N, C-alpha and C positions, 0 to 999 in steps of 0.2 A: 321899349316896354310892349308887353303883349296885352292883348284884350281877351276877355272871357264873357260868354253869355250864359246866363242860368236860366233854363226854361222850366216851366211847370213848377215854379216855387209857390208853395202854399201862401195863402193870404195871411194866415196867422203868423208864419214865419217872417213875411215881409213887414207885418205890423210891429212884430217884436224887434226886428232889426232897426226899424225906424225910431222906435222908443229908445233902444240902446244907444243908437247914434246920437239922438238928442241928449241923452244923459251924459255922454262923453264929449259933447260939443263938436260933433264931427258930422259930415255928410254920410248918407248911407253908403255911398261908394267908398269913402275913406274908412268907414267902419268895417266893411267887408275886407278891404286890404289889410287892415290891422289884424282882424281875426285870422285871416289866412297866413299872414306873416307869423303870428304867434303859433299857429298850429304846425307850420313847417319847421320853424326855429326850435321849438321845444323838444327835447329828447324824448324818445318813447320810454314809458315807465315799464320796467321789466314785470312780468307776470309772476307775483308771489302768491301762489295758490294757498299755501298754508296760512299766510297772514290774512288773506281774504276770508278764509273759513273761520279763523279765530275771531275776526271782527264781526262776522255774521252771527255767531253763537254767543258773543260776549254779553249782549243784552238779555240773555237767559241765564247768565251766571256761569257761562262757560260749560265745559264738558270734562268731567273726570272719568277716565277709564280705568278699570281694574285690569292690569296687565298680568297674564298668567306667568308662573315662574318658568324660567328657561331650564331646559334640560341641558346636559353636556352634549357637545357635538359628537355625533358618531363618526367612526372611522370612514374615510372616503373610500370609494371602491377602487380596487387595484385590478387593472385590466391586463397586467403583464403576468398574472398568476392564474393557473387553472383551477 
């Protein structure tokens, strides 16, 4: 087993950790182990930018955009002709 030392921990964080540990019936050290184990074992969530934007504007009723009509595609340039 490895040891880890955490320096310069804010008093508010330590206090919150102590309360969280008591709520779960663990020591502070065991609570930290549990938190770190969960953080390492849980898979990283993929960044879905469009879903995050939709969620942010949902409280305002969403956003409806008027899309301009599309024109027909033009002929691509031909570089083999003069």
